[in-house]
N, C-alpha and C positions, 0 to 999 in steps of 0.2 A: 256260551258260558254255562257251567255246570252248577247244580244246586250247592254242591260242596264249596263252591267259590263265592257264593252269596253270603257274606258274613255280616252279622250284627256289628254295629259300631261299638268301639270300646266304651264302657260305662253303662251299657244297657244291661241291667242286672235286676234280679228279683230278690236279692238277699236283703232282708230287712234287719239283719243283725240278731234275730231271735232263733235262727236255725243253727243246729250243731253240724257244721259242714264236715264232710268226709273227703278223704283223698281219692277214693275210688268207689265204684258201685258194688254193692253187695245185695244179698237177697232181701234185706230189710231197708233198702234205700228208697227214698223218694228223689226224683230228679226234675229239673226244669230243662227244656230243650228247645232249640229251634229245629223244627222238623219240616221237611219239604217232600213233595211229590213232583218228580220231573217226568214229562211225557212229551210225545211228539205227535203233532198233527201233520197233515200233508203240506201245510203252509208255514208252520212255525214251530219253534221249540218253546215249551212252556214250563215254568217253575211256579208251583203254588206252595207257599211257605206259611208256617204258623208258629208263633211262640206259645208253648204250652207250659204253664208255670208249676204244675203239680201232677206228676205221674208216679204211680206206685209200682215198683218193680215186681212185687209179689202179686198184687191184685189186678193190675191192668193188663190188657192183651197186646202183645207185640208179635209180629211174624216170628216163627220159631228161630230162624236164622239170626234175626236181630236180638231176640231174647238171649240166645246163647252168647252172642258177642258182646252184650252189654256188661257182663260180669267182669269186674276189675277195671272198667274204663275210667279214666280220669276226667276231671273237668277240662273242657276245651277240646276233647277228642271228638272225632266224627266217625260215624258208622254209615256205610252205604250198602244197599241190597237191592238187586233187581227182582221185580215181581212180574210174572207172566200175566197176561190178560185173564181175569177171572180168579186169580189166586187170592187176592186180598179183598176184592169187592165182588159182589154177585156178577157172574159173567153174562154176556149178552144172551137174551132169550127172545126168539121170534114170537113167543106167546105174549110178550110185553109190547108188541107193535099192534096197534088197533086202527082199523079203517072204519070211520063212522060217517054218518050223514051230517051235512052242514048244520042242521038244526040241533044237533047234539052239542054244538059249541055254544056255551052260555055267554053271550056277549055282555050280559049284565052281572057277571060274577063279581066284578069290582064295583064298589060304591062310588069310586072316584072318577072312572072314565069308562066309556063303552069300548069294548075290546073287539078287534077284528083278527081273524086268523091270517098269519103271515108266514111264509115259507122260511124255515130255519129258526124261527123264534121259539122261545120257551114260555110255557104257561103252567099254572098250577094244574095238577092232574084232576083235581076236583071240579075244574071248569067243564070237563067233558061229562055229559050226562048219559045215563043208561048204559054204562059199561059195567059188566058183572064184577063185583068185588071192589068197585070204586065208589067214593062218596064225596059230597061237597066239602067235607072238612079236610080233604087230602090236599095239602099244599106242596107236596113233592113236585119238582119240576118235570115236565115232559116237553118234547120237542115236536113241532110239526115238520114232518119229512116228506109229505106229499100233499098237494092241494090242487083241486080243480073245482068246477062248478057243482059236481055231484057228490064229492067225497073229500074227507080230510083224513090223512094218515098221520098218526101221532105215536111217538116212541116213548114208552114209559121206562125204558132201561136207564140206568145211571149213565150220564154222558161219558164216563170213563170206562164203561163196562167192557169195551172191546180193546182197550189200550194197555199195552205193557207199561209198567210204571217203575220208576226208581225211587226208593225211599231213602232219604238222607236224614240223619239225626246228629246234630251237634249238641254235646252235653254242656249246659250252661252252669248248673249248680247241682250239688249232691248233698243230701243230708239224711239223717237217720229217721226212719218212720216208726221205729219201735215195733212191738208185736202187733201183727195184723191178722184178722180173721174174716172169713166171708168170701164171696165169689168175686169174679172179675167185674170191673165197672166200666172201663173205657177201652175201646178198640182204637188204637192210634191212627190206623189208616182211615177208618170211618170218620174220625175227628177231622183229619186233613181234607177229606173228600166231600164233606158236608157243605151244602149251601153255596155252590158256585163252581168249583173247579171242573173243567170240562166244557162249561157253557160258552167259553170264549172262542172255540174253534168252529169252523164251518162244518156243515154236514155234507159229506160226499163231494167236497170241492165246489159246492154250489154257494154262491154269495148269499149271505143271510140278508133277508129283506128288512133292512132298517130304514128304507128310503121313503116308503109311503106314509100316509097319515100325517101329512104336513111335518115331516121329520125335522126340518130346519127352521120352522116357525118358532117364535118366542112369545112369551106372555107379554113382555114389555117391548113394544114396537117403536119406542122413541129412539132418537138418534143416540148411538153409543157415546158419542162425544159428550153429551149432556150427562149421561149416567155416570161416566168416569171423571167428570170435571172436578168433583170433590175428592181430595186426597183421602185415602184410607190407609193410614199408617198403623195397621193392626195385623196380628199374626193370623193368617188364614189356615195354618196347620199347627198342630201341637208340636212340642219340641221333639218328641220321639219320632214322629212321622217325618218331620223336617230333617232330622239327623239321618234317617234311613234313606231318604231321597238323596241327600248329600253323599252318602256312601255309594249309592248307585252311580251317581255322576262321577265320583272319584274313580270307580272301576271301569266305566264305559266311555267317558270322554277323554280325548287325548290331552295329556299335559303339554304345556308349552306351545299350544296351538292357538289359532284364531277361533274363538267361541262366540256363538250368538245365543243370548238369553232371550228367547222369543216370548212375547206377551209378558214382559218383565214388570217388576214393581220395585218396592224399596228393599226387598230381600231376594237374593238370587238362589238360595238354598245350596250353593256350592260349598263344599266343606272347607274347614280350615286346612291350610297346607296344599290346597289345589292351586297349582301354578298354571298360568296361561299367558301366552304372548300378548293377547289382547282379548278383553271381554266386552262385547257390544250388547247393550240392552235395547230392546224395542218394545215399547209399551204404550199405554193410553194416557198416562198422567205425568206431566213433566216434573212436578214437585216430587212425586214418589220416586221417579228415576234418579233425580238429583240426590236423594237421600240414600241411594244404594252405594255402599262403599266398594263393592266388587267391580263396578262398571268403569271401564276406561272411556267409553263413549256411549251416548244414549240418544235415541230418536223416538219421537212421538209419531205413531203411525197406526191408523185404524184398518186392520186387516179385513173387517167386514165391509168397509166402504171401498177399500182398494187392496185386493189380494196381492197385487204386484208389489214386490219388495224392492227398496231403493239400494240394491247392491249389485255388483258385477257378478258375472258367472264364476262359479267354483272358487269362492274366496274363503269359505269357512271350513275348518277342520272338524267341527262338531256343532250341533245345535241341541239345546235343551229347552223344553217347554214344561213349566210346572203349574199344575192346578188351573189350567186355562183352556184346555183343548175343547171343553164342552161349550164354549161360547162362539166357536167358529160357525158361520152360516154358509160358507163356501169352502169346505175343507179340501175338496179335490183341487180347486184352483190354488189354494195356499200350499198344499203338499207338492204340487208341480213346481211352484216357486222355490220351495225349500230344497227340492232336488236340484234345481238349476244353480243355486248359490253354494251348494255343498261340493266339496272335492270328491272325486270317485273314491269309494271305500270309507268315506267319513260317516260317523253315526248321527242319527236323529233319535233323540231320547224323549219320549213323552211320559210324564208322570202325573198322577192325579189321585184323588181320594174320594170319599163319599160326602164331601161338603162342597157347596157351590152357591152362587147367587141364582136362585130359581128364576127370577124374572128375565134374566139375560141368557140363561142356558137354553139350548135348543130343546124342543119338546121330546125328541128321540132320547135324549139323555135321561130326563126324568122318568120316562116310561119304561126304561130298560132296567133289568137286574144289574147289580154291580158288576158281575162277571160278563154279562152281555156287553157292557160298556167297553171292556177290553176288546171284545170282538168287533165292536163298532170302530174303534181306533185302528185295529188291524185292517179293517176294510179300507180305511183312508190310505194306508200303506200299499194295499193291493191295487187300488183303483187305477193308478197311472203306470204301474209296472216298472217304476224307476228305483225301487228299493228291493233289497235282498237280505238274507241272513236275519230273518224276522224272529223276534223273541217276545214273550210276555212273562211278567213276573207279578206275583201278589205276595203280600206279607200282612198277616192279620194276627191279632191277639197280644200285641205288646202292651204291658201295663202303662196306663196314662201317668205322666209325671205328677207327683204329689203337689207340685206348685202350680199346676195347670188350673185355670179358672173353672173348668168343668170337672175337676177331679172328684168332687163330692157327688156328682150325678152320673158320670161316665167312667167306669173302671178301666176301659181299654182305650188305647191310643187310636188315632185315626188310621184306618188301613192304608197301605201303600199299594198302588197299582201302577204298572209301568209297561210300556210297549216300546221297542226300539228295533231299528234296522239300519242298514248301511246303504249309501248311494251306490248304485250299480256303476 
């Protein structure tokens, strides 16, 4: 799937009624956009998308080809442009790769936990001591790309420095900015590439080391059945986030097929108008499942106690799992089972955000950067070799609905992260 195909759902709009909307973009326009960077790793196709609510055509910086093509564009139109490696972001530099001694890795950089160097993982650059030009206040990410008893090799380049990129922009709103003076303020590619994109891919086809440091231990070691015995009929995602996940399912899951809603609850996040021959929900609380109007059948099943699934081989046309993947303590076993019950070519779609129940999430989840979590889920798909056509997707920056209970404290909606692939 291409970035141009990943559409915001109808009704997501930043127009508060105070803007003088224009039919097309001019030199004096401001615009809101859904912008995406698409790129390819050796293992998967990636789309990192962001809603940007206020760009100034005159003041802000766009790649020249995009700047030229924006003029006259109408609301709803899409522009796409390919960027070679190093064209819009600083290109890869060998001078930004540093080999240091193990004692230069500051294990106590974080006040919350003692860090250990792990191959393929990202750390703040300031954690590495005695590197010329670097200091402890530098929180830009760097990646460990080599590790042995005597040395650590870390890459300070942007994780997308060597990647060709495709920039897509869908115009959401256009209004008049009036007279503007001064220099450029925002670089749209930098905005899209900041704080995460690129961190979800492996380095040089080597599996990222998420597995050590008691990765699948949890703070709450009590039986899951006790934790989930009390129904929680609350919204775990805000409305915008839920709508975007529903739109993904609408685009990725087959209509009129047999669908499994894995680790389900009282809401399935499937969009209105999504038709399926049958939707089966598998979750931990019977009352929650019974309140879910989208389910034709429901089963209570603890995947952490029993990864084996109570279904025949190749019975499902698609599987969705929403905001729950972080609770699996035996993901390899579960993903093998998911492959077993899926028909060849059928999709498995995993979605999540940055909210979860910390006591029951695996430690690796809480210790990872949000974009590293995408990489962790991709490793689940890689591990048994039973899935192909792998993709990741992120969407950040949507305005939080005004009727949301956190609207007065959190201006932005919960981010959407997704990983999907098809059964070989």
